[in-house]
C-alpha positions as CSV (number, residue, x, y, z in Angstrom):
1,M,13.6,25.1,14.2
2,G,11.7,22.2,12.7
3,E,8.6,24.3,12.3
4,H,7.7,25.1,8.8
5,L,5.6,28.2,8.0
6,H,2.7,26.6,6.3
7,D,0.9,23.3,6.7
8,H,1.3,22.0,3.2
9,P,0.6,18.3,2.7
10,T,4.0,16.7,2.2
11,T,4.9,13.7,0.1
12,P,6.6,11.3,2.5
13,R,10.2,10.3,1.6
14,T,10.7,6.8,0.4
15,K,12.7,4.4,2.6
16,D,15.6,4.6,0.1
17,E,15.5,8.4,0.0
18,K,15.6,8.6,3.8
19,Q,18.4,6.1,4.1
20,A,20.5,7.9,1.5
21,I,20.2,11.2,3.4
22,V,20.7,9.6,6.8
23,N,23.9,7.9,5.5
24,R,25.3,11.2,4.2
25,L,24.5,12.9,7.5
26,K,26.2,10.1,9.5
27,R,29.3,10.5,7.3
28,I,29.2,14.3,8.0
29,E,28.8,13.6,11.7
30,G,31.9,11.4,11.6
31,Q,33.8,14.1,9.8
32,V,32.8,16.6,12.6
33,R,34.0,14.2,15.2
34,G,37.2,13.9,13.3
35,I,37.7,17.7,13.5
36,Q,37.1,17.6,17.3
37,K,39.8,15.0,17.6
38,M,42.1,17.1,15.4
39,I,41.6,20.1,17.7
40,E,42.3,18.0,20.8
41,E,45.5,16.7,19.2
42,D,46.7,20.2,18.2
43,R,46.7,19.3,14.6
44,Y,47.9,21.8,12.0
45,C,45.3,24.6,11.4
46,V,45.3,24.3,7.6
47,D,44.5,20.6,7.9
48,V,41.6,21.4,10.2
49,L,40.4,24.1,7.7
50,V,40.5,21.6,4.8
51,Q,38.3,19.3,6.8
52,I,35.8,22.1,7.7
53,S,35.7,23.0,4.0
54,A,34.9,19.4,3.1
55,I,32.1,19.3,5.6
56,N,30.6,22.5,4.3
57,A,30.6,21.1,0.8
58,A,29.0,17.8,2.0
59,L,26.3,19.7,3.9
60,K,25.6,21.9,0.8
61,K,25.1,18.7,-1.2
62,V,22.6,17.3,1.3
63,G,20.8,20.7,1.3
64,F,20.7,20.7,-2.5
65,S,19.2,17.2,-2.7
66,V,16.6,18.1,-0.1
67,T,15.8,21.3,-2.0
68,E,15.5,19.4,-5.3
69,R,13.1,16.9,-3.7
70,H,11.1,19.8,-2.2
71,I,10.7,21.5,-5.6
72,K,9.8,18.3,-7.4
73,H,7.2,17.2,-4.9
74,C,6.0,20.0,-2.5
75,V,6.4,23.0,-4.7
76,S,5.0,21.3,-7.8
77,D,2.0,20.0,-5.8
78,A,1.4,23.5,-4.3
79,I,1.5,25.1,-7.8
80,K,-1.1,22.6,-9.0
81,S,-3.4,23.4,-6.0
82,G,-3.0,27.1,-6.5
83,E,-0.7,27.8,-3.6
84,G,2.5,28.1,-5.6
85,N,3.4,31.7,-4.8
86,E,3.3,31.1,-1.0
87,T,5.4,27.9,-1.3
88,I,7.9,29.6,-3.6
89,E,8.2,32.6,-1.2
90,E,8.8,30.2,1.7
91,L,11.5,28.3,-0.2
92,M,13.2,31.6,-1.4
93,E,13.4,32.8,2.2
94,V,15.2,29.6,3.2
95,M,17.5,29.8,0.2
96,Q,18.6,33.3,1.2
97,Q,19.7,31.9,4.5
98,F,21.7,29.3,2.6
99,S,23.5,31.9,0.6
100,K,24.7,33.9,3.6
C-alpha cells in the first residue's frame, strides 16, 4: 500500500485541504474506537451495525473528496501532458476496488 503505479508529479494538498481530511479521519478513528468499546460492553448488535454503517458512509465521503481532488488536479494535468489514458486507467482500477 502507499505505492502508486506511476510517478506522476502531484499537486501538493494545501494546508487547509490536509487539515479537513485529517479532521474527518480523526472523527472516523473515534467512531471505530467507539465500536470497539460497544463490543467490549456487549452492546446490542443492531446498534453496532448502525455505527459500522455510519463509518462506511464517512469513509466513502473521504474517498469521494480525495477522488474529486485527484481528478481536478492529477488527472487533468496528466491529460494536458498527454498521459491521460494511463492516469484514467489507474484511477478506474482503484474505483473498481471501491465498488466491491
